[in-house]
C-alpha positions in Angstrom: -25.2 -16.4 -22.4 -26.5 -13.0 -20.1 -26.1 -10.1 -22.5 -26.8 -8.0 -19.5 -24.2 -4.9 -19.0 -20.8 -6.1 -17.4 -22.0 -3.4 -14.9 -24.7 -4.7 -14.4 -23.9 -8.6 -13.4 -21.1 -7.1 -11.0 -23.9 -5.0 -9.2 -25.8 -8.4 -8.9 -22.4 -10.4 -7.8 -22.1 -10.4 -4.2 -19.2 -8.7 -3.0 -16.1 -10.9 -1.8 -13.8 -9.9 1.3 -11.6 -8.2 -1.0 -14.0 -5.8 -2.5 -15.5 -5.3 1.3 -11.9 -4.1 2.2 -11.4 -2.1 -0.9 -14.6 0.1 -0.1 -12.9 0.6 3.6 -10.2 1.4 2.5 -12.1 4.2 0.5 -13.8 5.5 3.3 -10.6 5.9 6.0 -8.4 7.2 2.5 -11.2 10.2 2.1 -11.4 10.9 6.1 -7.3 11.2 6.1 -7.7 13.5 2.7 -10.0 15.6 4.0 -8.7 15.5 7.8 -5.1 16.7 6.5 -7.2 19.3 4.3 -9.2 20.7 7.2 -5.8 21.0 8.6 -4.1 23.1 6.3 -6.8 25.8 6.5 -6.3 25.6 10.1 -2.9 26.3 9.9 -3.3 29.2 7.5 -5.9 30.6 10.1 -3.0 30.3 13.2 -5.2 27.6 14.6 -2.4 25.0 14.4 1.3 26.4 15.6 4.6 25.1 14.8 4.9 22.5 11.9 2.6 20.7 10.4 3.0 17.5 7.3 0.4 16.5 5.9 -0.7 13.0 4.8 -2.3 14.1 1.1 -1.1 12.0 -1.6 0.4 8.8 0.6 -3.1 7.8 2.2 -3.2 4.2 0.3 0.2 3.4 1.8 -1.1 4.3 5.8 -4.1 2.2 4.9 -2.9 -0.4 3.6 -0.1 -0.7 6.3 -2.2 -0.1 9.6 -4.5 -3.0 8.0 -1.4 -5.4 8.4 -0.9 -4.8 12.3 -3.1 -6.5 15.4 -4.3 -4.0 17.8 -1.7 -5.5 20.1 1.1 -4.4 17.4 3.7 -1.0 18.6 3.5 1.2 15.5 6.4 4.5 15.6 6.2 6.7 13.2 7.8 10.0 12.1 6.2 13.8 11.8 4.2 13.0 9.1 1.8 10.9 11.2 -2.4 12.2 11.6 -3.2 9.5 9.1 -1.3 7.0 11.3 -3.2 7.5 14.1 -6.7 8.3 13.1 -6.3 5.4 11.1 -4.9 3.5 14.3 -7.8 3.9 15.7 -6.9 7.6 17.5 -10.3 9.8 18.0 -10.2 12.4 15.1 -10.7 15.1 17.7 -7.8 14.3 19.8 -5.9 14.1 16.7 -7.1 17.5 15.9 -7.2 19.2 19.1 -3.1 17.7 19.6 -2.8 20.2 16.3 -4.5 23.0 17.7 -2.3 22.5 21.2 -5.2 22.1 23.2 -5.6 19.6 26.3 -8.1 17.3 25.0 -5.2 16.2 22.5 -3.9 12.9 22.1 -0.6 14.3 24.1 -2.8 17.2 26.0 -2.1 19.4 23.8 2.4 19.7 24.5 3.3 17.5 22.0 1.4 19.3 18.8 1.3 17.9 15.0 4.8 15.8 15.4 5.3 14.3 18.4 1.7 12.3 19.0 1.5 9.5 21.5 -1.3 7.2 22.7 -0.3 3.9 24.5 -3.5 2.7 24.9 -3.2 2.5 20.6 -0.2 1.4 21.1 1.6 4.6 18.8 4.5 5.5 20.4 5.1 8.5 18.6 5.4 11.4 16.6 9.2 12.0 16.1 10.1 15.5 15.1 14.3 14.4 14.6 14.6 12.4 11.7 15.1 8.9 12.4 14.7 9.6 16.3 12.4 6.6 16.1 14.4 3.7 14.3 16.5 3.1 17.4 13.6 3.8 19.8 11.6 1.4 17.5 14.5 -1.3 17.7 15.0 -1.6 21.2 11.0 -2.1 21.7 11.5 -5.1 19.4 14.2 -6.2 21.5 11.9 -6.3 24.3 9.1 -7.9 22.9 12.3 -11.0 21.9 13.4 -10.5 25.8 9.7 -11.4 27.1 9.3 -13.8 24.3 6.1 -11.5 23.2 4.0 -12.7 20.1 3.5 -8.6 19.3 5.6 -6.9 16.4 6.5 -3.1 16.0 6.4 -1.5 12.5 8.6 1.7 12.4 7.8 3.7 9.4 10.2 6.5 7.7 10.8 8.5 5.0 13.0 7.7 2.3 16.0 10.8 3.5 16.4 8.8 6.6 18.2 6.3 4.8 21.1 8.0 4.7 21.3 8.7 8.4 23.5 6.5 10.5 20.6 5.1 13.1 18.7 3.5 9.9 22.4 1.2 9.6 22.9 1.1 12.8 19.3 -0.3 13.1 18.6 -3.0 10.8 22.2 -4.2 11.6 21.5 -5.2 15.1 17.7 -6.4 13.9 19.3 -8.6 11.9 22.0 -10.0 14.2 19.5 -10.3 16.6 16.3 -11.4 14.7 14.3 -8.8 16.3 10.7 -8.6 15.4 10.2 -5.3 13.9 9.3 -4.2 10.1 11.3 -0.9 8.6 8.9 0.9 6.3 10.3 3.5 3.9 7.0 5.7 2.6 9.4 6.6 -0.2 7.3 9.8 -1.3 10.4 10.8 -4.1 11.4 13.6 -1.8 13.6 14.1 1.3 11.9 17.7 1.9 13.0 19.2 -1.6 15.6 17.0 -3.0 14.8 13.7 -5.3 15.9 10.3 -4.1 17.9 10.0 -7.2 19.6 13.0 -6.0 20.7 11.6 -2.6 21.2 8.0 -3.1 23.5 6.2 -4.9 20.7 3.2 -4.5 17.5 4.5 -5.3 16.0 0.8 -4.9 15.9 1.5 -1.2 14.7 -1.5 -0.2 17.6 -2.9 -1.6 20.2 -1.6 1.6 18.5 -4.3 3.3 20.6 -6.5 1.6 24.0 -5.3 3.4 22.6 -7.1 6.8 20.8 -10.0 4.3 17.6 -8.7 5.3 14.6 -9.5 3.5 13.0 -6.5 1.8 10.8 -5.5 -1.0 9.6 -2.3 -2.9 5.5 -2.6 -3.6 3.7 0.3 -5.1 1.7 3.0 -2.7 -0.5 4.0 -4.2 -2.4 0.9 -4.2 -4.0 0.4 -1.1 -4.7 -3.9 -1.3 -1.0 -3.9 -2.5 0.6 -2.1 0.4 -1.5 -5.1 2.8 -0.8 -7.8 1.4 3.1 -6.5 1.2 2.9 -5.8 4.6 0.7 -9.2 5.8 4.4 -10.6 4.2 6.3 -8.1 6.0 4.4 -8.6 9.9 4.3 -12.3 8.8 8.1 -12.7 8.5 8.7 -9.9 11.4 6.3 -12.4 13.9 8.6 -15.3 12.7 11.6 -13.5 14.0 12.7 -12.7 11.1 13.2 -8.3 10.6 11.6 -7.1 7.3 12.7 -3.4 5.6 9.5 -2.3 3.2 9.6 -0.1 0.7 6.4 2.0 -0.2 6.9 4.2 -2.9 4.1 6.9 -2.9 3.8 10.6 -4.0 3.6 14.1 -2.5 0.5 16.1 -3.2 2.0 19.1 -2.0 5.1 20.4 -0.2 6.9 19.1 2.6 5.2 21.1 5.2 2.4 23.1 4.8 4.3 26.7 4.6 6.6 25.0 1.7 5.5 25.8 -1.8 6.9 22.8 -3.6 8.7 25.6 -6.4 11.2 23.2 -7.0 8.9 20.9 -9.1 7.8 21.3 -12.2 4.4 22.1 -13.3 4.4 18.7 -15.3 5.7 17.4 -12.5 2.7 18.1 -10.7 0.1 17.2 -12.9 2.1 13.6 -13.1 1.3 13.6 -9.1 -2.2 15.1 -9.7 -3.2 12.6 -11.8 -1.5 9.8 -9.4 -3.9 10.8 -6.9 -4.4 7.5 -5.0 -7.9 8.6 -3.4 -9.0 9.5 -7.0 -7.6 6.2 -8.3 -9.7 3.6 -6.2 -12.1 5.8 -6.3 -12.6 5.2 -10.1 -12.0 1.5 -9.6 -14.8 1.6 -7.5 -17.1 2.8 -9.9 -15.5 0.8 -12.9 -16.2 -2.6 -10.9 -19.7 -1.5 -9.7 -19.1 -1.8 -6.1 -20.3 1.8 -5.6 -21.7 4.4 -7.9 -21.9 8.1 -7.6 -24.0 8.8 -5.4 -22.5 6.6 -2.9 -18.9 8.3 -2.9 -20.7 11.5 -2.3 -21.9 10.0 0.6 -19.0 8.7 1.7 -17.5 11.8 1.3 -20.0 14.2 3.1 -19.6 11.8 6.0 -15.8 12.3 5.9 -16.3 16.1 5.9 -18.6 16.1 8.9 -16.4 13.7 10.8 -13.8 16.4 10.5 -16.1 19.5 10.9 -16.8 17.9 14.2 -13.0 17.2 14.9 -12.6 21.1 14.7 -15.4 22.0 16.3 -13.8 19.7 19.3 -10.8 21.0 18.9 -11.6 24.9 19.1 -13.8 24.0 22.0 -10.9 22.3 24.1 -9.2 24.7 26.3 -5.3 25.4 26.4 -3.2 23.5 28.6 -2.3 25.3 31.5 1.4 26.4 32.2 1.8 25.0 35.2 1.8 21.3 33.7 4.4 21.9 30.8 7.2 19.6 33.0 4.4 16.8 33.8 5.3 14.5 31.3 9.3 15.3 31.0 9.9 11.8 32.3 7.9 8.9 33.1 9.0 8.7 36.8 10.5 11.2 38.8 13.8 12.2 38.6 16.3 13.8 40.6 17.0 17.6 39.9 14.1 17.9 37.6 14.3 21.3 36.6 10.7 22.9 35.8 12.5 26.2 35.2 10.4 28.4 32.8 12.3 30.5 29.9 13.0 34.3 31.9 13.1 32.5 34.9 16.4 32.5 36.9 18.4 29.2 37.4 18.6 29.8 41.3 16.1 32.3 43.5 17.8 35.1 44.6 18.4 36.1 48.2 16.2 38.3 49.7 17.1 41.2 50.3 17.0 43.3 54.0 14.1 45.6 54.4 16.9 48.2 55.5 18.3 47.3 52.0 21.6 46.6 53.6 22.9 42.3 53.4 23.8 41.5 57.5 
């Protein structure tokens, strides 16, 4: 029997597919973490306007879910979507430029943080209205079924969204019509400032699927491998014509948005949240399993920081969209009586006044 330390033996062992996937997950999670931290900084510098909601603490959930999708599958998200866009393959330069409201952004600068859209990557929003994405995602699943396609729709939402009517109506329709859709509840335990226990009579949100005889599951959202495995099961169910409800239990490291100080959390609660940081937890696991050393972890972090700095520089150097393009994407096709009136402009053009100042 060998007397060499276990860590040495692990380094000599050939990495498995699962090991390689864990390292890839870590790279993606670090990129999201550094991107979101830079977004928070840019917001305080007034480089980003409007609302800004970050994926800090949800990185494991993001990368695990996105890894289970095919490039041809469709994604609908809520307003906390920067990490999803990046992991789905949208260029971080374009994501940052959108946050900055610049013309090179993924929505040409008119969407901002909450309204990112990239049809090429089949990411169909970013929605600012709570639950606004759920009926649309269900409709997309119906369209796939109508065309007998093999794609599926993955629709994410926050825990608070499960209390609105569109959630129940959509799950009911999907179950009745066997639509190819996975509904994902990102349960970070807080609907803005209200805990799930105080907002839902059934705090184990995945159980709500039982009312519609829909398969469901709850998974630890701090473990990307566990999220990936659960998402694969959910996606396989949807691709087979059976919709699925997946609850991913995670954490939110900061307030609801960048400007929320989260004073509703106690110091003890914040300490526990930080201890459960999924990025740090995965780094510790990679070290313990001897898959990466401190030098490799530092290199990954530096690579992410450089990529984010590049995205920020790209965004700052991108021009603002011209005001004349404000209404270019209101409708996908021309619409009768489509108004392009800007704020302050009259509804109707006034009649010209004759030169003599009197009306004829």
